[in-house]
N, C-alpha and C positions, 0 to 999 in steps of 0.2 A: 318831779323831784326840785327842779329850779324853783318854780312858783310856790312849791310847799314851804321850802326854806325862807323864801320872801315873805310869805305870808305868817310865818312863825315869828319872824324878825319884827314885823309891823304889830303884831299882837302883843309881843313882849314889850315893845316900846310904848304901846298903849296902856299896858298894864301899869309899868313904871310911872308914865305920866299921871295916870290916875292915882296912884299910891301917893305921890308926891305932895299933893294939895293935903291928903289927909295927915299925912306926917308933919306937914307944916302948920296945920291948926293944932296938933298935938304939942309941939314945942313953943307955939306962939303964946299959949296960956302960960308957960313958964318964963318969967322974967330974966332969969339966969341964963337961958339959952337964945340971947338976941342975936349972937353970931350965927348960931345954927339955923335960925329962922331966916335970916337975910340969905344965908347960904342956900337953903331949900328953895327960896324964891328963885335965886339966879339959876340953880339946877333945873327948876321947872321950865323956866325960859329956854335954857339950852336945850333940854329934851324936845320941846316943841320946835325949835328950830332945826334939830337934828333931824326929827322924824319928817318935817317938811322937805329938808335936804335929800334924805334917803329916798323918799317917794318920787321927788322931781328928778333925781338922778336916773332912776329907772326911766321916767318920761324922756329925759334928755338922751339917754342911750338907745331908746326905741325911735326916737325922732332922728338921730345920727343913722340908726340902721335903715328906716325907711327912706331916708333922703338918699341914701347910697343906692337903693334900688331904683328911686325915681330918676336919678341922675346917671344910673348905670356905672357907678363907681365901685370898681372891685379891688381898689387899693385901700380901703378903710381897714384899720386893724383895731380891735378893741383889746385892752389891757386884761391878760389872763393872770397876773400875779397879784390880784387883790386878795387881802386877807378874809374878807366876806366871801365864804362859799357860795352864798347865793348869786353874788354878782360875778364870781369867778366862773362858775358854771354858766350863767347867762352869756358872758362875753365869748366863752368857748364856743357855745352854740351859735352865736351870732357870727363869729368867725368861720366856722364850718359852713354856715348856710352861704356867706359872702364868697368864700372859696369855690364852693360849688356853682355859685352863680358867675364867678370868674371863668371857670373852666367851661361852662355852657356858652358864655360870651365868646372865648376864644374859639370854640369849635364853631360857632355860628360865624363868626369873621372868617375862618378858614374856609367854610363852605361857601361864603359869599365870594371870597377872592377866587377860589376854584371855578365857582359858577361864573364870574366876570371873565376870566382867562378862556374858559371853554366857549362861551359866547363869543369872544374874538376871534377864536379859531373856526367857529362853524362857517361854512361857506354860503349859508342862506341868510339873507338880510332879515332881520327881526326888528319890529316896532311894536312898542307897548304904550298905550295911552289910555287916560281916563275919558269919563263922559264929557268933560270939559275940552278935551282935545290936548290936555298937558301931557308931554312926554315922560313916561316913567322908565324906559329902556330903548336904547337905540344901538346896535352893535356897528362895528367898523364896516363889516360886509354890506349893511344898508348904506352907509355913506358913500363906500366905493361904488356900489352898484349905481347910485343915483348922482354921484358927484356933488353931496352936499356937505357943508361944514355942521357943527354943532347948532342945534335948535331947540327950542322950548315947548313949542306947540305945533300940532300938525298943520296949522293954517299957514305956517311958515313955508310949506311944501308946494305952495302954488307955483313956485319957480319951476317944478318939474312939468305940471300941468294944472290949468285952473281948476279942474274937477277933481284933482287927486285927493284932497282933504275930503270931499263928500264922499268920494269912492270908499275911502277908509272907513268912514262912519257907517256906510251902507252896507259893507261887505258882512255877510252873515257867516255865523260859525259852522265849521264842518264842510262847507261848500266850496270846492276848489275852481277857481276862475282863471282864464288865460286873457292875458292884458298885453298889449304892445304900447311901448313908450319910446319917444325920440328924445334922447338926452345927449345934448352937444354933439350932433351928428351921429350919434350911436343908436341903432335900433335895438331896444331890449324886448325880448320875448319871455315874458314872465308867467310862472305859476303862482297864484296868489292863494293863500289859504289862512282863514282866520279862526280864533277861539276866544270866547269871552268867560270871564270868571268873576266872581266876588271875593274880595279880601277885607274882612270886617265890613264897613260901610262903604267901601269904595269899589265901584264897578270897573273893571279893566278889560281890554282887548289886546290881544296880541296878533299880529299879523306877520307872516311869513313870505318872502319874496325869494323865489328861485328862478333864476336864469336858465331857461331850458333851451334857448337859442342854438347853443353849439351842440346840445344832446339831440335837437330835433334836425339840426342841418347834418349831423353824423349819421342819424337814423335814415334820413331822406338818402344821403349819399350812399350808404350801404345797401338800401333797397334798390336804389337805381344801378348799382354795380351788380347786385344779384340778379336783377331783371335783365340787365345787358347781356350777362352770361347765359342766361336762359334763352334769350332772343338769339344770340350768337349760335348756341347749340342747336337750336331747333332749325335755324335757317341753313347752317352749315349742313345739318342732316338731310335737308330737302334739297338745297342747291347743288350739293357735291355730286349726287347721282344724276342730276339734270344735266350738269355741266360735263359730265364725263360721257354720258349717253348721246347728248347732242353732238359732243366732239367726235365719237365713234362714228356717228352716222354721216356727219360731214366729210370725215376721213374716208369712208367706205365710198361715197359718191364722187369725191375728188378723186380718188385714184381710178376711177372708171370713166374719167371726162371723156376721153379720146376714143373709147370703145363704143360700139354700138350698144344700145340698151338691150337689144334682144340677145346680145351675146353673153352677158353677165347678169341680167335681172331674171331670177328664177323665183320660184315659189319660196325658197328658204330666205332669200334676200328680202322678199316682201314681207315674210313672216318675221323676220328679225327687225325689220323697219317698223312694221305695226307694233310689235312687242316694246320696242325702244320708245316710240311716240306715246304708247298707252302708260309707260311707266313714267315718262315725263308728266303727262296729264295727272296721273295718280299723285305725284309728289306735289304738283302745283297745286291741286285740290286741297292736299294736305296743309300747305302753306296758307292757302286762303281760309281754311277752317281754322288754323291757329291764330291768324289775325281776328277772325270773328269771335272766336273766344276771348281775346284780349278785350275787345270792344264790349263784350257782355260783363266783363269785370269792371268796365269803368261807366256802365250806365245802369246802375241799380234803380228801382223806382223807390219814391218816397213812401216810407212805411204808413200803413193805415191803422193806427191802434184800436184795440178793441179787447173786451174781455174774453178770453178763450178758456172754456172748460177744459181742464188738465186730462180728465178721464176720456173726454171724447178725442182729444189730440193724441194720446197714446194710443188708443184703441185704433185710430186711423192708421198710425204707423205699423202696428201689428198686423191689420188687414192688408196693407199694401205689401208687406214682405211674408204674409203668412206661408205661401207656397214654397218661396225660397228657403225660409227657416225650416220648413219641414223637410224639405230635400236635402238640406245641409246638415239635417239633425241637430239642430242648434235649438238649446233650451232658453227661450226668451221670456223675459218677466218685466213688469214695470210695477213700481211702488208707489203709492200716494198715501200719505198719512190721513188725508181726508178727501172723500168724494166731492165735496165743494169747492175744492181748490180751483182758482183760477189764474190766468196769466195775462198781464197786459202787454200785448205785442200785436204784429202783423201776422195773422194766422199763415198766410202763404208763405212768407219769408221764413218764418220760424219753422215751419213744415219742411221747407226745402234744406234747412240746416239739419234737422233731425235725418232726413232721408240721406243727406251727404254722409253724416256720422255713422249712421247704422249701416249703410252700403260699405264704408270703410272697414267696419267691425266684422262683417260677414267676408269681405275679401282677406282680411288679415288672419281668419281662422280656418283657413282651407285645410292646413296640415295638423290642425289641432285635434286632440281627442276630447271627449266630454266638453264640448263647446257650451258656453254660457255668454248671454248677452243680457244686460239688464238697463233700464231706464228709471231714475228716481228723482224725486224733490226732496226739498227740506219741508219744515212744518209751517213755514209763513205762508200768508195768503193775503194778497196776491204772491204768488211764487217768485222767489228772488234767485233761485239757481235750478239748474237741471243737470244731472249728471248720467253720462252714457258709460258703461262699463264693460269689457270683455276680457277674455283670457286667451287671446290670439297671440301671434308672433311677436307683436309689440313693435316699438320703435326704437332702434339702436340710439345711443347717446350721441354718436357723431352726426346724426341726420335730424335729431327732435328739434333742433334749432332753426331748421329750414323747412319745416313742414308747412308753414303758413306762406311760404314764399310762392308767387305765381309761378305756375308751371313747373314746379318742382315736384317730382313724383318718383316713387321707388317702384311702381307698378310697371309692367310691361306695356299694358295698353291704358295706363292713366294719363289724363289730360293735366294734372297738377293744377287746376283751378278750384277744386271743390272746398278745400280748406279755406283757401284765401277767400273766396266767396262767402263761406260761413263767417269768417272773421269780419268782413266788410258789413254784412247784415247785421251781426251783434252791435258794431260801432254805430250804425244807424238806430240802434236800440239803446245807445248810451250804455252798452254792456260790454263784455269781454269774453273771449273763450281761451281756455288754457287747457294744456295737456301734460299728463305725467304718465311714465310707462316704465314697466319693468319686464324686458323682453321674455316672452313665453310665459308670463305669468299674469300680468295684468296691463291694461291700457285703460285710461280714464281721462274723457273730455269733459270740462267743466263749463256749462254757459252760465254767465253771473250777468243778472239783470239789475 
C-alpha cells in the first residue's frame, strides 16, 4: 500500500510534467498570452525540481533508515505528521521496524549482562580465544585461580608455565585432562576440558579449568577414614577374642603355679587349653587372611586389551553358574542386539567383574520368589556398557553409598572386597561401575567403558 501510493504520486507528477510542455506550446502561439507562456515554463521547471526532491526524499529516508541499522541506532524517529499519506505510512513503518529493532537490542544487551554476571559467579575458570590466541572471554574465576591480571593473548600466560599457551592450543574438544601447576607456591590440581566451535568466520575454543584438589583431598580423606574404620573393626574382632583367651589361659596357669601339675592338670584342663589355643590360631589366621586380601586389592595386574566376543563371554558366565542357577531356580537370560558384538577389554579381569556381580545377585535372591537375573548390552559395537540386573533383596539407601568401600559387606560370610575390586578393574579400563537399587524390586549394576 505504501509503495502503491508512492508510485501513483510519481505517475501523476510525470503526467503533469508531460502535459505542461504541450500546454506551453499551445499558449506560445498566441502572442497575447505571453505571461501565461512564461508562467508555464517556470511551472515546468518547478515540477521537475519537485519530482527530483520527491524521489530524493525517499532515498534520503531510506539512507537514514539503513544507517540506523548499520550503526545500531535505535533512537532515530521519522516524522509521522506528513500530509502526504505515502510518506506518512512509510515513516510509520520505519518507526515500527526501528522500535522492534530497539527492543531486540535491549533484550540482547540484557542477555549479555546476565551472561556476564553468571560467568563471574561460576566457580570454574573459563577462557575463550581464537586461532590467533586473542582472548575473547576470561572470567574472574580463571584470574583468581592462576593469580593473573587482565591479558589480551594467551601468549601472556607463559608466566604460569612456559608450555601453558601451547597446551591450550593442543587441548582437544571433549577430552578431559588432569594437570598440576605450581602457582606462587600453590599446587593446583586441575580438571581441564575444552570445546571448539565456529561463529561466522571465526573459530573459537573455550577451555574450562576446575580445581579438584580439595575434592580429591576430601575424597582421599573420606576413603582413608572408611578404611581405618574397617581395619579397626576387623582387627578388634580378631584381637579381642585372642586377648581374652590368652588372658584366661595365663590366669589359669598363674593361679596354680604353687601346686603340683599332677594335682590340677587333668583332661578337662588340657582340652580347654587346646581349645583356647586353637581359637587363637584360628583368629590369627583370619587376621592374616584379611591382610592378604588387602594386598590383593593393591596389586592388580595391568590389563591386556583385546577384542572379546560378547556372546562367548556371556556363555562362559552362564556355564560357570549353570548348576547353581538351576539349584536356586533362577531364570537367567542375556541379551545381545547382535551376535557380532565385541568388547575391548582384558578378558580375565572383566570375567572376574561379571563373576563378582552375578555371585552377589544370586546371594541377594535367596529369599526371593520368581527369581530373575539378566545381563545385557547396548547396540554399540564395540560395546560401551554392560548391565547386570536382578530382582533380589536390593541395597538399602543407607548402605548403597558404602558398597564399593574395601571390606564393607552386609553378608555374614562376605569379605567386602568384590565390589571394590570390580571398581578398580573398571578404572584400569578407563571405565566406571555404578549401582541403583529399589529394595525387593530391582538392583542394577552398570559397567561403562
